[in-house]
N, C-alpha and C positions, 0 to 999 in steps of 0.2 A: 504494500500500500504506500502510495506517495502523496505528498502534498501537491496541490494544484493552485495556480494563480489564475484569478478570474477577472472579469471586466473592470472592477474599480481601479485596477492597475493602469488601465489605458489612459485614464485622466490624471493619474498621480505620477506613476513611474518613479517612485522613490527607490532608493537603493539600499535601504537599511537591511533588507532580506539578504542581499548579496554579501554584505559585510559580516553578518553573523553565521552564515552557513558553514559548518565545519568540514563539509566535503565538496564545496565548490560546485554544487549541482544547479545553481541558478545562473542563467545567462540572459543577457539583454538582447531583445529583438528590436525590430524597427519601431514598434508601437507599445511594447510592454515587456515585462520580464517573464521567463519561462523556467519551470523546474523539470529537470531530466528525471523521469520516473525510474530509470535504471540505476541512478546514482543516489537518489534521495534515501536517507536512512530513517526518515520519519521522526526526527528529533523534535520538531515543532519550534525550533529557534526562530525560523522565518515568520511563522504565524504570529508569534508573540510581539514582534517588532513592526509589523506592517501597519502604517498609519491610517490605511483606509479599509482594513479588514477584507483584503482581496484574496487571502490565502486560506485554503481549507484542506483537511485531509480528504482524500478522494471519496470516501463513503459519505461525507457530510457536505459535499458541494450542493448548494441550493439547486432545485430543479431548473430554474431559469438560467443557470450558469453551467449546466451539464456539458454543453458543447466545448467548454474550456478544457475538459479532461482530454479530449482528443486533440485540441489545438496544442496543448503542451506536449503531447506525444509526437505529433507531426513536426513540431519545431525541431526535434532532435532526430527523428527517424524518417523524415520526408514523407 
């Protein structure tokens, strides 16, 4: 299970999550940040510092944000 960055990041694009990630699984895209689900260790450090509450554990992503699970995967795996 990995954490997922959702739509509030698009308007904020803060980098606190990148700074606290112990495994460097968060990368900056053109319009938001993304979490590599293959590297994420589910520590929750990123979720705790996100200023716009854009980060969720995959099982808890709100229904209206479900598409971001696949967007995060596609960013890393095409």
